[in-house]
MARFIGU-853044 format. One record per residue (C-alpha): residue number from 1; residue in three letters; x, y, z. Coordinates in steps of 0.02 Angstrom, whole numbers, always signed. Layout:
% MARFIGU-853044
<pt n="NUM" res="ala" u="X" v="Y" w="Z"/>
...
This chain:
% MARFIGU-853044
<pt n="1" res="met" u="-455" v="-985" w="+2579"/>
<pt n="2" res="thr" u="-576" v="-830" w="+2598"/>
<pt n="3" res="leu" u="-763" v="-850" w="+2554"/>
<pt n="4" res="glu" u="-744" v="-748" w="+2406"/>
<pt n="5" res="lys" u="-590" v="-853" w="+2343"/>
<pt n="6" res="glu" u="-697" v="-1003" w="+2366"/>
<pt n="7" res="phe" u="-842" v="-936" w="+2271"/>
<pt n="8" res="ala" u="-746" v="-879" w="+2127"/>
<pt n="9" res="ala" u="-670" v="-1041" w="+2119"/>
<pt n="10" res="tyr" u="-838" v="-1128" w="+2121"/>
<pt n="11" res="leu" u="-894" v="-1020" w="+1985"/>
<pt n="12" res="lys" u="-744" v="-1052" w="+1879"/>
<pt n="13" res="asn" u="-752" v="-1221" w="+1887"/>
<pt n="14" res="asn" u="-923" v="-1247" w="+1808"/>
<pt n="15" res="ser" u="-946" v="-1177" w="+1639"/>
<pt n="16" res="gly" u="-1129" v="-1152" w="+1665"/>
<pt n="17" res="phe" u="-1090" v="-1006" w="+1758"/>
<pt n="18" res="glu" u="-997" v="-916" w="+1622"/>
<pt n="19" res="arg" u="-1134" v="-803" w="+1560"/>
<pt n="20" res="phe" u="-1202" v="-778" w="+1710"/>
<pt n="21" res="val" u="-1029" v="-701" w="+1781"/>
<pt n="22" res="gly" u="-1009" v="-604" w="+1630"/>
<pt n="23" res="ala" u="-1183" v="-513" w="+1641"/>
<pt n="24" res="leu" u="-1152" v="-484" w="+1824"/>
<pt n="25" res="arg" u="-982" v="-379" w="+1762"/>
<pt n="26" res="glu" u="-1084" v="-300" w="+1618"/>
<pt n="27" res="asn" u="-1211" v="-240" w="+1731"/>
<pt n="28" res="tyr" u="-1078" v="-163" w="+1851"/>
<pt n="29" res="ala" u="-981" v="-76" w="+1714"/>
<pt n="30" res="ile" u="-1162" v="+5" w="+1648"/>
<pt n="31" res="leu" u="-1237" v="+35" w="+1816"/>
<pt n="32" res="gly" u="-1083" v="+75" w="+1919"/>
<pt n="33" res="his" u="-1132" v="-29" w="+2060"/>
<pt n="34" res="leu" u="-1189" v="-217" w="+2066"/>
<pt n="35" res="gly" u="-1385" v="-226" w="+2014"/>
<pt n="36" res="gly" u="-1501" v="-241" w="+1865"/>
<pt n="37" res="thr" u="-1570" v="-399" w="+1796"/>
<pt n="38" res="ile" u="-1489" v="-531" w="+1715"/>
<pt n="39" res="arg" u="-1597" v="-620" w="+1552"/>
<pt n="40" res="phe" u="-1555" v="-766" w="+1450"/>
<pt n="41" res="thr" u="-1671" v="-802" w="+1305"/>
<pt n="42" res="asn" u="-1601" v="-975" w="+1285"/>
<pt n="43" res="leu" u="-1546" v="-1051" w="+1449"/>
<pt n="44" res="thr" u="-1448" v="-1215" w="+1424"/>
<pt n="45" res="glu" u="-1467" v="-1369" w="+1510"/>
<pt n="46" res="glu" u="-1293" v="-1355" w="+1589"/>
<pt n="47" res="glu" u="-1343" v="-1179" w="+1645"/>
<pt n="48" res="arg" u="-1491" v="-1237" w="+1728"/>
<pt n="49" res="lys" u="-1406" v="-1377" w="+1820"/>
<pt n="50" res="ala" u="-1284" v="-1244" w="+1879"/>
<pt n="51" res="phe" u="-1405" v="-1136" w="+1963"/>
<pt n="52" res="glu" u="-1501" v="-1277" w="+2038"/>
<pt n="53" res="glu" u="-1339" v="-1342" w="+2116"/>
<pt n="54" res="leu" u="-1299" v="-1151" w="+2170"/>
<pt n="55" res="phe" u="-1466" v="-1110" w="+2239"/>
<pt n="56" res="glu" u="-1525" v="-1280" w="+2302"/>
<pt n="57" res="thr" u="-1674" v="-1260" w="+2224"/>
<pt n="58" res="lys" u="-1772" v="-1326" w="+2054"/>
<pt n="59" res="ile" u="-1767" v="-1202" w="+1919"/>
<pt n="60" res="arg" u="-1924" v="-1222" w="+1807"/>
<pt n="61" res="ser" u="-1875" v="-1113" w="+1656"/>
<pt n="62" res="arg" u="-1813" v="-1218" w="+1506"/>
<pt n="63" res="gly" u="-1782" v="-1063" w="+1385"/>
<pt n="64" res="tyr" u="-1806" v="-889" w="+1440"/>
<pt n="65" res="phe" u="-1738" v="-853" w="+1614"/>
<pt n="66" res="arg" u="-1727" v="-691" w="+1710"/>
<pt n="67" res="leu" u="-1639" v="-652" w="+1867"/>
<pt n="68" res="phe" u="-1656" v="-483" w="+1974"/>
<pt n="69" res="tyr" u="-1501" v="-442" w="+2070"/>
<pt n="70" res="lys" u="-1612" v="-423" w="+2232"/>
<pt n="71" res="thr" u="-1680" v="-607" w="+2178"/>
<pt n="72" res="leu" u="-1502" v="-672" w="+2166"/>
<pt n="73" res="leu" u="-1457" v="-601" w="+2352"/>
<pt n="74" res="lys" u="-1614" v="-683" w="+2406"/>
<pt n="75" res="gln" u="-1566" v="-862" w="+2317"/>
<pt n="76" res="leu" u="-1397" v="-859" w="+2411"/>
<pt n="77" res="glu" u="-1479" v="-852" w="+2571"/>
<pt n="78" res="gly" u="-1455" v="-1008" w="+2662"/>
<pt n="79" res="thr" u="-1309" v="-1064" w="+2549"/>
<pt n="80" res="lys" u="-1123" v="-1068" w="+2605"/>
<pt n="81" res="phe" u="-1101" v="-907" w="+2491"/>
<pt n="82" res="glu" u="-1223" v="-803" w="+2570"/>
<pt n="83" res="asn" u="-1096" v="-686" w="+2659"/>
<pt n="84" res="ala" u="-981" v="-661" w="+2507"/>
<pt n="85" res="asp" u="-933" v="-505" w="+2417"/>
<pt n="86" res="leu" u="-989" v="-525" w="+2250"/>
<pt n="87" res="leu" u="-890" v="-369" w="+2186"/>
<pt n="88" res="lys" u="-736" v="-468" w="+2261"/>
<pt n="89" res="val" u="-786" v="-624" w="+2172"/>
<pt n="90" res="leu" u="-791" v="-543" w="+2015"/>
<pt n="91" res="glu" u="-630" v="-466" w="+2032"/>
<pt n="92" res="leu" u="-547" v="-638" w="+2095"/>
<pt n="93" res="tyr" u="-638" v="-738" w="+1958"/>
<pt n="94" res="tyr" u="-570" v="-606" w="+1828"/>
<pt n="95" res="asp" u="-409" v="-577" w="+1922"/>
<pt n="96" res="thr" u="-423" v="-394" w="+1887"/>
<pt n="97" res="pro" u="-502" v="-247" w="+1960"/>
<pt n="98" res="ile" u="-680" v="-220" w="+1898"/>
<pt n="99" res="met" u="-716" v="-51" w="+1831"/>
<pt n="100" res="thr" u="-870" v="+45" w="+1779"/>
<pt n="101" res="asn" u="-885" v="+105" w="+1598"/>
<pt n="102" res="lys" u="-843" v="+276" w="+1664"/>
<pt n="103" res="glu" u="-691" v="+225" w="+1755"/>
<pt n="104" res="leu" u="-637" v="+132" w="+1599"/>
<pt n="105" res="lys" u="-641" v="+277" w="+1494"/>
<pt n="106" res="thr" u="-556" v="+388" w="+1606"/>
<pt n="107" res="gln" u="-420" v="+254" w="+1619"/>
<pt n="108" res="arg" u="-409" v="+235" w="+1430"/>
<pt n="109" res="glu" u="-386" v="+434" w="+1421"/>
<pt n="110" res="lys" u="-258" v="+423" w="+1551"/>
<pt n="111" res="asn" u="-157" v="+286" w="+1476"/>
<pt n="112" res="phe" u="-169" v="+379" w="+1306"/>
<pt n="113" res="glu" u="-95" v="+525" w="+1375"/>
<pt n="114" res="asn" u="+47" v="+442" w="+1456"/>
<pt n="115" res="ala" u="+85" v="+345" w="+1284"/>
<pt n="116" res="lys" u="+85" v="+511" w="+1198"/>
<pt n="117" res="lys" u="+210" v="+588" w="+1325"/>
<pt n="118" res="glu" u="+320" v="+434" w="+1309"/>
<pt n="119" res="leu" u="+321" v="+464" w="+1125"/>
<pt n="120" res="gln" u="+353" v="+636" w="+1154"/>
<pt n="121" res="lys" u="+501" v="+615" w="+1261"/>
<pt n="122" res="lys" u="+577" v="+468" w="+1168"/>
<pt n="123" res="tyr" u="+585" v="+563" w="+1002"/>
<pt n="124" res="lys" u="+606" v="+736" w="+1058"/>
<pt n="125" res="asn" u="+714" v="+838" w="+935"/>
<pt n="126" res="thr" u="+713" v="+704" w="+794"/>
<pt n="127" res="phe" u="+626" v="+669" w="+627"/>
<pt n="128" res="val" u="+490" v="+581" w="+712"/>
<pt n="129" res="glu" u="+431" v="+719" w="+820"/>
<pt n="130" res="glu" u="+421" v="+828" w="+661"/>
<pt n="131" res="trp" u="+315" v="+693" w="+583"/>
<pt n="132" res="leu" u="+200" v="+657" w="+727"/>
<pt n="133" res="ala" u="+171" v="+843" w="+745"/>
<pt n="134" res="tyr" u="+127" v="+857" w="+566"/>
<pt n="135" res="arg" u="+17" v="+713" w="+567"/>
<pt n="136" res="lys" u="-68" v="+776" w="+727"/>
<pt n="137" res="glu" u="-132" v="+911" w="+625"/>
<pt n="138" res="ser" u="-150" v="+834" w="+453"/>
<pt n="139" res="asn" u="-204" v="+663" w="+490"/>
<pt n="140" res="val" u="-276" v="+643" w="+677"/>
<pt n="141" res="met" u="-316" v="+466" w="+643"/>
<pt n="142" res="leu" u="-155" v="+401" w="+591"/>
<pt n="143" res="tyr" u="-81" v="+497" w="+729"/>
<pt n="144" res="glu" u="-197" v="+420" w="+868"/>
<pt n="145" res="lys" u="-169" v="+254" w="+787"/>
<pt n="146" res="cys" u="+18" v="+269" w="+828"/>
<pt n="147" res="ile" u="-33" v="+306" w="+1017"/>
<pt n="148" res="arg" u="-142" v="+166" w="+1025"/>
<pt n="149" res="glu" u="-11" v="+53" w="+945"/>
<pt n="150" res="leu" u="+112" v="+97" w="+1064"/>
<pt n="151" res="gln" u="-24" v="+35" w="+1204"/>
<pt n="152" res="arg" u="-40" v="-125" w="+1105"/>
<pt n="153" res="asp" u="+131" v="-182" w="+1032"/>
<pt n="154" res="lys" u="+265" v="-64" w="+1101"/>
<pt n="155" res="glu" u="+407" v="-161" w="+1003"/>
<pt n="156" res="thr" u="+320" v="-133" w="+823"/>
<pt n="157" res="ile" u="+285" v="+55" w="+857"/>
<pt n="158" res="phe" u="+457" v="+77" w="+911"/>
<pt n="159" res="leu" u="+538" v="-6" w="+766"/>
<pt n="160" res="cys" u="+431" v="+99" w="+642"/>
<pt n="161" res="leu" u="+475" v="+252" w="+716"/>
<pt n="162" res="asp" u="+665" v="+218" w="+743"/>
<pt n="163" res="ala" u="+663" v="+181" w="+557"/>
<pt n="164" res="ile" u="+598" v="+358" w="+513"/>
<pt n="165" res="asn" u="+746" v="+431" w="+600"/>
<pt n="166" res="gln" u="+855" v="+323" w="+488"/>
<pt n="167" res="leu" u="+797" v="+347" w="+326"/>
<pt n="168" res="pro" u="+934" v="+355" w="+181"/>
<pt n="169" res="ile" u="+871" v="+525" w="+130"/>
<pt n="170" res="his" u="+934" v="+595" w="+299"/>
<pt n="171" res="thr" u="+1100" v="+551" w="+233"/>
<pt n="172" res="asn" u="+1091" v="+569" w="+49"/>
<pt n="173" res="glu" u="+1106" v="+381" w="+32"/>
<pt n="174" res="lys" u="+1004" v="+248" w="-61"/>
<pt n="175" res="met" u="+962" v="+80" w="+4"/>
<pt n="176" res="ser" u="+858" v="-84" w="-36"/>
<pt n="177" res="leu" u="+710" v="-81" w="+62"/>
<pt n="178" res="pro" u="+741" v="-255" w="+128"/>
<pt n="179" res="val" u="+920" v="-209" w="+176"/>
<pt n="180" res="phe" u="+840" v="-52" w="+261"/>
<pt n="181" res="ala" u="+705" v="-165" w="+356"/>
<pt n="182" res="tyr" u="+838" v="-309" w="+401"/>
<pt n="183" res="asn" u="+960" v="-164" w="+478"/>
<pt n="184" res="ile" u="+822" v="-93" w="+586"/>
<pt n="185" res="thr" u="+721" v="-241" w="+629"/>
<pt n="186" res="lys" u="+826" v="-403" w="+584"/>
<pt n="187" res="asp" u="+665" v="-442" w="+480"/>
<pt n="188" res="pro" u="+689" v="-414" w="+291"/>
<pt n="189" res="his" u="+497" v="-418" w="+265"/>
<pt n="190" res="phe" u="+456" v="-302" w="+425"/>
<pt n="191" res="phe" u="+377" v="-158" w="+296"/>
<pt n="192" res="asp" u="+289" v="-283" w="+207"/>
<pt n="193" res="arg" u="+166" v="-296" w="+371"/>
<pt n="194" res="asp" u="-9" v="-186" w="+369"/>
<pt n="195" res="phe" u="+42" v="-60" w="+495"/>
<pt n="196" res="pro" u="+229" v="-54" w="+480"/>
<pt n="197" res="ala" u="+189" v="-13" w="+273"/>
<pt n="198" res="thr" u="+58" v="+102" w="+326"/>
<pt n="199" res="ile" u="+178" v="+216" w="+428"/>
<pt n="200" res="leu" u="+322" v="+189" w="+294"/>
<pt n="201" res="tyr" u="+230" v="+251" w="+147"/>
<pt n="202" res="asp" u="+145" v="+385" w="+245"/>
<pt n="203" res="val" u="+333" v="+451" w="+285"/>
<pt n="204" res="ala" u="+388" v="+439" w="+120"/>
<pt n="205" res="phe" u="+242" v="+547" w="+51"/>
<pt n="206" res="tyr" u="+288" v="+676" w="+190"/>
<pt n="207" res="phe" u="+478" v="+681" w="+167"/>
<pt n="208" res="ala" u="+444" v="+693" w="-16"/>
<pt n="209" res="asn" u="+325" v="+833" w="+0"/>
<pt n="210" res="glu" u="+176" v="+751" w="-73"/>
<pt n="211" res="asn" u="+20" v="+758" w="+20"/>
<pt n="212" res="lys" u="-97" v="+628" w="-57"/>
<pt n="213" res="met" u="-199" v="+516" w="+58"/>
<pt n="214" res="his" u="-226" v="+393" w="-83"/>
<pt n="215" res="ala" u="-103" v="+329" w="-214"/>
<pt n="216" res="ser" u="-81" v="+190" w="-330"/>
<pt n="217" res="his" u="+53" v="+52" w="-294"/>
<pt n="218" res="leu" u="+166" v="+141" w="-422"/>
<pt n="219" res="leu" u="+156" v="+312" w="-338"/>
<pt n="220" res="arg" u="+198" v="+246" w="-171"/>
<pt n="221" res="asn" u="+338" v="+147" w="-242"/>
<pt n="222" res="lys" u="+401" v="+304" w="-319"/>
<pt n="223" res="met" u="+390" v="+403" w="-151"/>
<pt n="224" res="leu" u="+488" v="+266" w="-78"/>
<pt n="225" res="thr" u="+640" v="+297" w="-213"/>
<pt n="226" res="lys" u="+633" v="+475" w="-148"/>
<pt n="227" res="ile" u="+677" v="+444" w="+14"/>
<pt n="228" res="gly" u="+808" v="+324" w="-26"/>
<pt n="229" res="leu" u="+720" v="+163" w="-27"/>
<pt n="230" res="val" u="+716" v="+24" w="-170"/>
<pt n="231" res="lys" u="+576" v="-87" w="-174"/>
<pt n="232" res="glu" u="+575" v="-252" w="-285"/>
<pt n="233" res="glu" u="+732" v="-187" w="-385"/>
<pt n="234" res="thr" u="+783" v="-358" w="-440"/>
<pt n="235" res="ile" u="+630" v="-378" w="-543"/>
<pt n="236" res="asn" u="+577" v="-195" w="-575"/>
<pt n="237" res="tyr" u="+668" v="-148" w="-739"/>
<pt n="238" res="thr" u="+649" v="-67" w="-905"/>
<pt n="239" res="thr" u="+737" v="-120" w="-1055"/>
<pt n="240" res="val" u="+829" v="+7" w="-1172"/>
<pt n="241" res="ser" u="+949" v="+21" w="-1317"/>
<pt n="242" res="arg" u="+1057" v="+165" w="-1373"/>
<pt n="243" res="leu" u="+1051" v="+267" w="-1212"/>
<pt n="244" res="phe" u="+1197" v="+372" w="-1134"/>
<pt n="245" res="ala" u="+1197" v="+431" w="-957"/>
<pt n="246" res="thr" u="+1314" v="+510" w="-836"/>
<pt n="247" res="asn" u="+1298" v="+454" w="-652"/>
<pt n="248" res="thr" u="+1255" v="+583" w="-500"/>
<pt n="249" res="asp" u="+1447" v="+580" w="-471"/>
<pt n="250" res="gly" u="+1480" v="+649" w="-643"/>
<pt n="251" res="asn" u="+1554" v="+505" w="-721"/>
<pt n="252" res="val" u="+1485" v="+414" w="-890"/>
<pt n="253" res="his" u="+1383" v="+263" w="-848"/>
<pt n="254" res="ala" u="+1501" v="+128" w="-910"/>
<pt n="255" res="gly" u="+1367" v="+5" w="-922"/>
<pt n="256" res="leu" u="+1252" v="+94" w="-1027"/>
<pt n="257" res="ser" u="+1382" v="+161" w="-1138"/>
<pt n="258" res="tyr" u="+1467" v="+0" w="-1165"/>
<pt n="259" res="phe" u="+1301" v="-101" w="-1228"/>
<pt n="260" res="ser" u="+1238" v="+62" w="-1309"/>
<pt n="261" res="lys" u="+1382" v="+84" w="-1433"/>
<pt n="262" res="asn" u="+1356" v="-107" w="-1475"/>
<pt n="263" res="tyr" u="+1169" v="-68" w="-1503"/>
<pt n="264" res="glu" u="+1136" v="-211" w="-1388"/>
<pt n="265" res="pro" u="+975" v="-201" w="-1259"/>
<pt n="266" res="phe" u="+1019" v="-163" w="-1073"/>
<pt n="267" res="asn" u="+890" v="-182" w="-924"/>
<pt n="268" res="leu" u="+896" v="-40" w="-804"/>
<pt n="269" res="arg" u="+845" v="-85" w="-637"/>
<pt n="270" res="val" u="+771" v="+40" w="-508"/>
<pt n="271" res="gly" u="+947" v="+43" w="-416"/>
<pt n="272" res="asn" u="+1027" v="+92" w="-578"/>
<pt n="273" res="leu" u="+916" v="+227" w="-618"/>
<pt n="274" res="leu" u="+931" v="+322" w="-437"/>
<pt n="275" res="asn" u="+1119" v="+332" w="-489"/>
<pt n="276" res="ile" u="+1087" v="+413" w="-657"/>
<pt n="277" res="ala" u="+1104" v="+611" w="-671"/>
<pt n="278" res="glu" u="+1071" v="+630" w="-850"/>
<pt n="279" res="ile" u="+1036" v="+557" w="-1022"/>
<pt n="280" res="lys" u="+1154" v="+623" w="-1157"/>
<pt n="281" res="lys" u="+1213" v="+611" w="-1331"/>
<pt n="282" res="ile" u="+1034" v="+574" w="-1409"/>
<pt n="283" res="asp" u="+902" v="+684" w="-1487"/>
<pt n="284" res="his" u="+762" v="+569" w="-1480"/>
<pt n="285" res="val" u="+675" v="+414" w="-1372"/>
<pt n="286" res="val" u="+554" v="+319" w="-1442"/>
<pt n="287" res="ile" u="+441" v="+206" w="-1307"/>
<pt n="288" res="phe" u="+366" v="+48" w="-1368"/>
<pt n="289" res="glu" u="+249" v="-59" w="-1269"/>
<pt n="290" res="ser" u="+282" v="-230" w="-1345"/>
<pt n="291" res="pro" u="+437" v="-320" w="-1318"/>
<pt n="292" res="ser" u="+450" v="-411" w="-1488"/>
<pt n="293" res="val" u="+426" v="-235" w="-1567"/>
<pt n="294" res="phe" u="+560" v="-162" w="-1478"/>
<pt n="295" res="gln" u="+681" v="-310" w="-1512"/>
<pt n="296" res="asn" u="+631" v="-295" w="-1697"/>
<pt n="297" res="leu" u="+664" v="-100" w="-1716"/>
<pt n="298" res="asn" u="+817" v="-110" w="-1617"/>
<pt n="299" res="asp" u="+891" v="-235" w="-1736"/>
<pt n="300" res="tyr" u="+841" v="-108" w="-1870"/>
<pt n="301" res="val" u="+924" v="+36" w="-1787"/>
<pt n="302" res="lys" u="+1078" v="-69" w="-1771"/>
<pt n="303" res="asn" u="+1073" v="-114" w="-1955"/>
<pt n="304" res="leu" u="+1069" v="+54" w="-2012"/>
<pt n="305" res="gln" u="+1187" v="+118" w="-1869"/>
<pt n="306" res="leu" u="+1062" v="+252" w="-1834"/>
<pt n="307" res="glu" u="+1155" v="+349" w="-1694"/>
<pt n="308" res="asn" u="+1029" v="+490" w="-1622"/>
<pt n="309" res="ile" u="+892" v="+379" w="-1578"/>
<pt n="310" res="gly" u="+860" v="+274" w="-1413"/>
<pt n="311" res="ile" u="+738" v="+148" w="-1382"/>
<pt n="312" res="val" u="+647" v="+110" w="-1223"/>
<pt n="313" res="cys" u="+524" v="-45" w="-1198"/>
<pt n="314" res="asn" u="+409" v="-28" w="-1063"/>
<pt n="315" res="asn" u="+367" v="-220" w="-1062"/>
<pt n="316" res="glu" u="+184" v="-188" w="-1081"/>
<pt n="317" res="glu" u="+162" v="-102" w="-908"/>
<pt n="318" res="met" u="+220" v="+63" w="-837"/>
<pt n="319" res="asn" u="+316" v="-3" w="-694"/>
<pt n="320" res="leu" u="+419" v="+105" w="-576"/>
<pt n="321" res="ala" u="+593" v="+87" w="-676"/>
<pt n="322" res="thr" u="+511" v="+143" w="-833"/>
<pt n="323" res="his" u="+422" v="+281" w="-739"/>
<pt n="324" res="leu" u="+591" v="+348" w="-661"/>
<pt n="325" res="leu" u="+681" v="+322" w="-820"/>
<pt n="326" res="leu" u="+562" v="+432" w="-919"/>
<pt n="327" res="glu" u="+560" v="+561" w="-785"/>
<pt n="328" res="lys" u="+752" v="+561" w="-805"/>
<pt n="329" res="ile" u="+734" v="+581" w="-1002"/>
<pt n="330" res="his" u="+613" v="+718" w="-975"/>
<pt n="331" res="ala" u="+718" v="+815" w="-864"/>
<pt n="332" res="ser" u="+864" v="+798" w="-992"/>
<pt n="333" res="gly" u="+765" v="+880" w="-1129"/>
<pt n="334" res="val" u="+764" v="+741" w="-1248"/>
<pt n="335" res="gln" u="+615" v="+736" w="-1362"/>
<pt n="336" res="met" u="+508" v="+571" w="-1325"/>
<pt n="337" res="his" u="+407" v="+480" w="-1439"/>
<pt n="338" res="tyr" u="+274" v="+348" w="-1370"/>
<pt n="339" res="ala" u="+183" v="+199" w="-1477"/>
<pt n="340" res="gly" u="+82" v="+79" w="-1387"/>
<pt n="341" res="asn" u="-62" v="-53" w="-1433"/>
<pt n="342" res="phe" u="-237" v="+14" w="-1477"/>
<pt n="343" res="ser" u="-342" v="-47" w="-1343"/>
<pt n="344" res="ile" u="-411" v="+32" w="-1185"/>
<pt n="345" res="lys" u="-255" v="-8" w="-1070"/>
<pt n="346" res="gly" u="-142" v="+68" w="-1211"/>
<pt n="347" res="leu" u="-245" v="+222" w="-1232"/>
<pt n="348" res="met" u="-238" v="+246" w="-1046"/>
<pt n="349" res="leu" u="-68" v="+239" w="-1042"/>
<pt n="350" res="ala" u="-38" v="+353" w="-1189"/>
<pt n="351" res="glu" u="-149" v="+485" w="-1109"/>
<pt n="352" res="lys" u="-70" v="+478" w="-945"/>
<pt n="353" res="leu" u="+107" v="+503" w="-1026"/>
<pt n="354" res="lys" u="+26" v="+649" w="-1132"/>
<pt n="355" res="arg" u="-31" v="+731" w="-972"/>
<pt n="356" res="gln" u="+133" v="+715" w="-879"/>
<pt n="357" res="phe" u="+240" v="+766" w="-1022"/>
<pt n="358" res="lys" u="+152" v="+868" w="-1133"/>
<pt n="359" res="glu" u="+236" v="+944" w="-1279"/>
<pt n="360" res="gln" u="+400" v="+853" w="-1247"/>
<pt n="361" res="leu" u="+318" v="+688" w="-1281"/>
<pt n="362" res="asn" u="+232" v="+635" w="-1469"/>
<pt n="363" res="leu" u="+114" v="+506" w="-1503"/>
<pt n="364" res="leu" u="+187" v="+396" w="-1644"/>
<pt n="365" res="cys" u="+65" v="+317" w="-1769"/>
<pt n="366" res="tyr" u="-89" v="+355" w="-1700"/>
<pt n="367" res="glu" u="-181" v="+405" w="-1854"/>
<pt n="368" res="ser" u="-342" v="+320" w="-1926"/>
<pt n="369" res="gln" u="-240" v="+211" w="-2068"/>
<pt n="370" res="his" u="-127" v="+146" w="-1923"/>
<pt n="371" res="tyr" u="-269" v="+70" w="-1824"/>
<pt n="372" res="his" u="-357" v="-6" w="-1996"/>
<pt n="373" res="lys" u="-177" v="-81" w="-2022"/>
<pt n="374" res="ser" u="-173" v="-152" w="-1846"/>
<pt n="375" res="gln" u="-336" v="-249" w="-1884"/>
<pt n="376" res="ser" u="-235" v="-348" w="-2030"/>
<pt n="377" res="ile" u="-205" v="-511" w="-1925"/>
<pt n="378" res="ile" u="-365" v="-568" w="-1854"/>
<pt n="379" res="glu" u="-319" v="-661" w="-1703"/>
<pt n="380" res="pro" u="-422" v="-809" w="-1675"/>
<pt n="381" res="lys" u="-573" v="-785" w="-1556"/>
<pt n="382" res="arg" u="-539" v="-601" w="-1535"/>
<pt n="383" res="ala" u="-662" v="-525" w="-1405"/>
<pt n="384" res="arg" u="-746" v="-361" w="-1428"/>
<pt n="385" res="ile" u="-697" v="-235" w="-1301"/>
<pt n="386" res="lys" u="-845" v="-238" w="-1164"/>
<pt n="387" res="asn" u="-803" v="-99" w="-1062"/>
<pt n="388" res="leu" u="-817" v="+52" w="-1192"/>
<pt n="389" res="thr" u="-856" v="+185" w="-1087"/>
<pt n="390" res="ala" u="-693" v="+177" w="-1007"/>
<pt n="391" res="leu" u="-632" v="+273" w="-1161"/>
<pt n="392" res="glu" u="-722" v="+432" w="-1085"/>
<pt n="393" res="phe" u="-557" v="+461" w="-1004"/>
<pt n="394" res="cys" u="-467" v="+498" w="-1166"/>
<pt n="395" res="glu" u="-463" v="+668" w="-1212"/>
<pt n="396" res="asp" u="-305" v="+714" w="-1299"/>
<pt n="397" res="val" u="-314" v="+773" w="-1476"/>
<pt n="398" res="gly" u="-193" v="+649" w="-1536"/>
<pt n="399" res="leu" u="-290" v="+503" w="-1472"/>
<pt n="400" res="gln" u="-454" v="+549" w="-1537"/>
<pt n="401" res="ala" u="-453" v="+460" w="-1712"/>
<pt n="402" res="ile" u="-408" v="+292" w="-1609"/>
<pt n="403" res="lys" u="-531" v="+319" w="-1485"/>
<pt n="404" res="glu" u="-676" v="+341" w="-1606"/>
<pt n="405" res="leu" u="-629" v="+199" w="-1703"/>
<pt n="406" res="leu" u="-622" v="+84" w="-1545"/>
<pt n="407" res="glu" u="-795" v="+144" w="-1498"/>
<pt n="408" res="glu" u="-851" v="+111" w="-1682"/>
<pt n="409" res="ile" u="-769" v="-59" w="-1721"/>
<pt n="410" res="gly" u="-739" v="-119" w="-1544"/>
<pt n="411" res="tyr" u="-581" v="-222" w="-1570"/>
<pt n="412" res="ser" u="-411" v="-181" w="-1516"/>
<pt n="413" res="gly" u="-254" v="-163" w="-1610"/>
<pt n="414" res="his" u="-85" v="-230" w="-1583"/>
<pt n="415" res="gln" u="+64" v="-122" w="-1630"/>
<pt n="416" res="lys" u="+169" v="-278" w="-1704"/>
<pt n="417" res="thr" u="+66" v="-243" w="-1865"/>
<pt n="418" res="leu" u="+142" v="-62" w="-1874"/>
<pt n="419" res="ile" u="+336" v="-122" w="-1882"/>
<pt n="420" res="glu" u="+357" v="-40" w="-2070"/>
<pt n="421" res="asp" u="+273" v="+120" w="-2008"/>
<pt n="422" res="tyr" u="+394" v="+132" w="-1847"/>
<pt n="423" res="lys" u="+546" v="+97" w="-1955"/>
<pt n="424" res="ala" u="+497" v="+239" w="-2069"/>
<pt n="425" res="glu" u="+470" v="+354" w="-1917"/>
<pt n="426" res="leu" u="+622" v="+310" w="-1845"/>
<pt n="427" res="leu" u="+729" v="+337" w="-2013"/>
<pt n="428" res="lys" u="+649" v="+512" w="-2023"/>
<pt n="429" res="leu" u="+690" v="+551" w="-1844"/>
<pt n="430" res="ser" u="+870" v="+509" w="-1869"/>
<pt n="431" res="lys" u="+869" v="+613" w="-2028"/>
<pt n="432" res="glu" u="+811" v="+762" w="-1948"/>
<pt n="433" res="ser" u="+945" v="+735" w="-1812"/>
<pt n="434" res="ala" u="+1081" v="+733" w="-1948"/>
<pt n="435" res="val" u="+1020" v="+907" w="-2025"/>
<pt n="436" res="lys" u="+1029" v="+979" w="-1843"/>
């Protein structure tokens, strides 16, 4: 065994030298050579005993400890390690070449360039090359993160990038996200992880021609559907009645047709909606927030056999399925009517829909008398609305009456008290359609 190997083993076998060796290496990295001063503000008893054994002398310090490099060499004189090459000792201790900060920087830059060239070569003339080139200009942080990920975890980044080249959008197909993930990685939850999810969502926005740095969960999932991937399709649904549609292949949607002819509610999943091309046969669609109100009014439409009115329930939240359906209805030119609760959340949703669909969406029963009627059933321990400043977002003219009453009275109103008003509106819409 060489002297340097013996010294490295000696230092390794005594944990009292751990900070000492680390300080030697750090000084070398900063200075570019062995030297400088080693300082401990709290020398431990274990460290003190280690130095006493190495230097074969007493260490008086019980706390602060300072050791100049020249003093270190002096202390080693007369010991068995006097002639050891300390740089080689450090390399044997860490089992790696010891580099200066300048050398480390140069090495990192070289590794980065090599990784970049590897990606360019592997994905030349592919969709990945197109996406990487775009991100290099528009989002250099994400671009460089991909390069660093290649150095850190090559398998993960290759799986992410391989997925880009196999997106369903390239072949005009549609696929469940877990199935897609399993086909690529053998792990259905692969794209639930932080870095793969970041890549997938960014790619979705790129290929869907949407350039947004920050987006809501709903918008991100919407972009996934545009590139042919469906997330959470078994639980993401919207409830409808009296809707007729044609599929992308031009045929009538048989499921919708059967249930609608019988005035029965039907749950449309995201996967179903991706196959729908156009909404047919109806003049009006009314969207209700509350499931109980939806059911009550569907029974009313069924009893009167009103034919030209479709009903939708967003189940008290505007999920991806409802969002996709309303876009299909809008594209089909059908007049929409929205009826929601009189709350901050309810008005926020109504405002959002009005901004998106403009004159093609009418607000149903949003007059002062409707708010007062919604207060007729006093719920136990009903709490005042605390964050009234949130109503500042509400700018649509049709919402101003409810907004002002919410600010004045401070209590929410529920649409279940307006069922008779909604019935009257549905009957009115039906008669207008019949006249046409």
